[in-house]
C-alpha positions as protocol buffer text, in pm:
chain_id: "A"
residue {
  index: 1
  type: MET
  ca { x: -622 y: -1274 z: -414 }
}
residue {
  index: 2
  type: ARG
  ca { x: -395 y: -1072 z: -641 }
}
residue {
  index: 3
  type: PHE
  ca { x: -483 y: -815 z: -903 }
}
residue {
  index: 4
  type: ILE
  ca { x: -853 y: -784 z: -814 }
}
residue {
  index: 5
  type: SER
  ca { x: -1065 y: -491 z: -706 }
}
residue {
  index: 6
  type: LEU
  ca { x: -1139 y: -431 z: -338 }
}
residue {
  index: 7
  type: ALA
  ca { x: -1508 y: -516 z: -395 }
}
residue {
  index: 8
  type: ASP
  ca { x: -1417 y: -848 z: -557 }
}
residue {
  index: 9
  type: PHE
  ca { x: -1160 y: -921 z: -286 }
}
residue {
  index: 10
  type: CYS
  ca { x: -1415 y: -861 z: -10 }
}
residue {
  index: 11
  type: LYS
  ca { x: -1679 y: -1069 z: -189 }
}
residue {
  index: 12
  type: GLU
  ca { x: -1442 y: -1365 z: -236 }
}
residue {
  index: 13
  type: PHE
  ca { x: -1219 y: -1350 z: 73 }
}
residue {
  index: 14
  type: GLY
  ca { x: -1363 y: -1100 z: 321 }
}
residue {
  index: 15
  type: GLU
  ca { x: -1179 y: -787 z: 429 }
}
residue {
  index: 16
  type: PRO
  ca { x: -806 y: -777 z: 344 }
}
residue {
  index: 17
  type: GLN
  ca { x: -587 y: -884 z: 635 }
}
residue {
  index: 18
  type: MET
  ca { x: -238 y: -757 z: 709 }
}
residue {
  index: 19
  type: SER
  ca { x: -121 y: -1119 z: 720 }
}
residue {
  index: 20
  type: ASP
  ca { x: -204 y: -1149 z: 347 }
}
residue {
  index: 21
  type: TYR
  ca { x: 71 y: -898 z: 265 }
}
residue {
  index: 22
  type: GLN
  ca { x: 446 y: -863 z: 301 }
}
residue {
  index: 23
  type: THR
  ca { x: 652 y: -545 z: 317 }
}
residue {
  index: 24
  type: VAL
  ca { x: 850 y: -484 z: -2 }
}
residue {
  index: 25
  type: TYR
  ca { x: 968 y: -132 z: 80 }
}
residue {
  index: 26
  type: ASP
  ca { x: 1000 y: 63 z: 403 }
}
residue {
  index: 27
  type: GLY
  ca { x: 1152 y: 403 z: 360 }
}
residue {
  index: 28
  type: GLU
  ca { x: 1103 y: 771 z: 306 }
}
residue {
  index: 29
  type: VAL
  ca { x: 987 y: 917 z: -23 }
}
residue {
  index: 30
  type: GLU
  ca { x: 921 y: 1279 z: -112 }
}
residue {
  index: 31
  type: THR
  ca { x: 538 y: 1271 z: -110 }
}
residue {
  index: 32
  type: ASN
  ca { x: 229 y: 1132 z: 60 }
}
residue {
  index: 33
  type: ASN
  ca { x: 16 y: 1189 z: -252 }
}
residue {
  index: 34
  type: LEU
  ca { x: -124 y: 849 z: -347 }
}
residue {
  index: 35
  type: GLU
  ca { x: -132 y: 914 z: -722 }
}
residue {
  index: 36
  type: ALA
  ca { x: 228 y: 1041 z: -714 }
}
residue {
  index: 37
  type: LEU
  ca { x: 329 y: 729 z: -520 }
}
residue {
  index: 38
  type: TYR
  ca { x: 154 y: 512 z: -780 }
}
residue {
  index: 39
  type: THR
  ca { x: 362 y: 678 z: -1051 }
}
residue {
  index: 40
  type: LYS
  ca { x: 683 y: 653 z: -847 }
}
residue {
  index: 41
  type: PHE
  ca { x: 642 y: 283 z: -777 }
}
residue {
  index: 42
  type: ASN
  ca { x: 569 y: 211 z: -1142 }
}
residue {
  index: 43
  type: ILE
  ca { x: 829 y: 429 z: -1315 }
}
residue {
  index: 44
  type: ASP
  ca { x: 1102 y: 538 z: -1073 }
}
residue {
  index: 45
  type: HIS
  ca { x: 1151 y: 269 z: -805 }
}
residue {
  index: 46
  type: PRO
  ca { x: 1352 y: 399 z: -510 }
}
residue {
  index: 47
  type: PRO
  ca { x: 1674 y: 221 z: -406 }
}
residue {
  index: 48
  type: GLY
  ca { x: 1595 y: -86 z: -201 }
}
residue {
  index: 49
  type: TYR
  ca { x: 1250 y: -144 z: -351 }
}
residue {
  index: 50
  type: ALA
  ca { x: 1204 y: -521 z: -389 }
}
residue {
  index: 51
  type: GLY
  ca { x: 853 y: -541 z: -533 }
}
residue {
  index: 52
  type: HIS
  ca { x: 679 y: -543 z: -869 }
}
residue {
  index: 53
  type: SER
  ca { x: 527 y: -227 z: -1015 }
}
residue {
  index: 54
  type: LEU
  ca { x: 241 y: -108 z: -796 }
}
residue {
  index: 55
  type: SER
  ca { x: -76 y: -286 z: -909 }
}
residue {
  index: 56
  type: MET
  ca { x: -439 y: -342 z: -818 }
}
residue {
  index: 57
  type: SER
  ca { x: -468 y: -524 z: -481 }
}
residue {
  index: 58
  type: ASP
  ca { x: -140 y: -385 z: -347 }
}
residue {
  index: 59
  type: VAL
  ca { x: -158 y: -186 z: -22 }
}
residue {
  index: 60
  type: LEU
  ca { x: 28 y: 133 z: 69 }
}
residue {
  index: 61
  type: GLU
  ca { x: 84 y: 226 z: 432 }
}
residue {
  index: 62
  type: LEU
  ca { x: 143 y: 592 z: 505 }
}
residue {
  index: 63
  type: TYR
  ca { x: 264 y: 648 z: 859 }
}
residue {
  index: 64
  type: ASP
  ca { x: 420 y: 901 z: 1089 }
}
residue {
  index: 65
  type: GLU
  ca { x: 456 y: 950 z: 1464 }
}
residue {
  index: 66
  type: ASN
  ca { x: 76 y: 982 z: 1495 }
}
residue {
  index: 67
  type: GLY
  ca { x: -13 y: 645 z: 1339 }
}
residue {
  index: 68
  type: SER
  ca { x: -82 y: 469 z: 1010 }
}
residue {
  index: 69
  type: ASN
  ca { x: -332 y: 471 z: 727 }
}
residue {
  index: 70
  type: PHE
  ca { x: -360 y: 189 z: 475 }
}
residue {
  index: 71
  type: PHE
  ca { x: -475 y: 228 z: 114 }
}
residue {
  index: 72
  type: TYR
  ca { x: -579 y: -52 z: -122 }
}
residue {
  index: 73
  type: CYS
  ca { x: -484 y: 10 z: -485 }
}
residue {
  index: 74
  type: ASP
  ca { x: -822 y: -37 z: -656 }
}
residue {
  index: 75
  type: ARG
  ca { x: -942 y: -32 z: -1018 }
}
residue {
  index: 76
  type: PHE
  ca { x: -945 y: 348 z: -1014 }
}
residue {
  index: 77
  type: GLY
  ca { x: -749 y: 515 z: -737 }
}
residue {
  index: 78
  type: PHE
  ca { x: -714 y: 402 z: -378 }
}
residue {
  index: 79
  type: GLN
  ca { x: -956 y: 297 z: -104 }
}
residue {
  index: 80
  type: GLU
  ca { x: -864 y: 339 z: 261 }
}
residue {
  index: 81
  type: ILE
  ca { x: -883 y: 9 z: 450 }
}
residue {
  index: 82
  type: GLY
  ca { x: -875 y: -64 z: 822 }
}
residue {
  index: 83
  type: PHE
  ca { x: -563 y: -268 z: 891 }
}
residue {
  index: 84
  type: THR
  ca { x: -421 y: -239 z: 1237 }
}
residue {
  index: 85
  type: SER
  ca { x: -64 y: -115 z: 1231 }
}
residue {
  index: 86
  type: SER
  ca { x: 258 y: -235 z: 1379 }
}
residue {
  index: 87
  type: GLU
  ca { x: 466 y: 40 z: 1538 }
}
residue {
  index: 88
  type: GLN
  ca { x: 671 y: 232 z: 1279 }
}
residue {
  index: 89
  type: THR
  ca { x: 951 y: 486 z: 1292 }
}
residue {
  index: 90
  type: GLN
  ca { x: 978 y: 606 z: 929 }
}
residue {
  index: 91
  type: THR
  ca { x: 732 y: 840 z: 755 }
}
residue {
  index: 92
  type: MET
  ca { x: 605 y: 616 z: 477 }
}
residue {
  index: 93
  type: GLN
  ca { x: 588 y: 249 z: 378 }
}
residue {
  index: 94
  type: LEU
  ca { x: 484 y: 53 z: 72 }
}
C-alpha cells in the first residue's frame, strides 16, 4: 500500500481509508501550500516530526475551525481525497 499512485492504490485496495494511516506530525507550520509543505517535510522537518520524508502515498490533512481537507501525495502533486475527519484544534496536520 506504500509508495504507489492514487490510481494504483484504488485499483488494488479501493479508496484510501483513514485507518490505513497514522499521524506522524500534528502542529502548526507557516503555510498551507501543498508544494511548500512537500519541500518542508523533505528538507526542513519541524521539531517533533516523527515520520520519513514525505513520499507518494502519504496523506496531508489541512484543518482549521471550519473542518479538514485531506490530500494524497501522488506521482505528480496532490489529489484531494474524501477521508472523514476527527475533530481537530490546530491549523494543520501531516
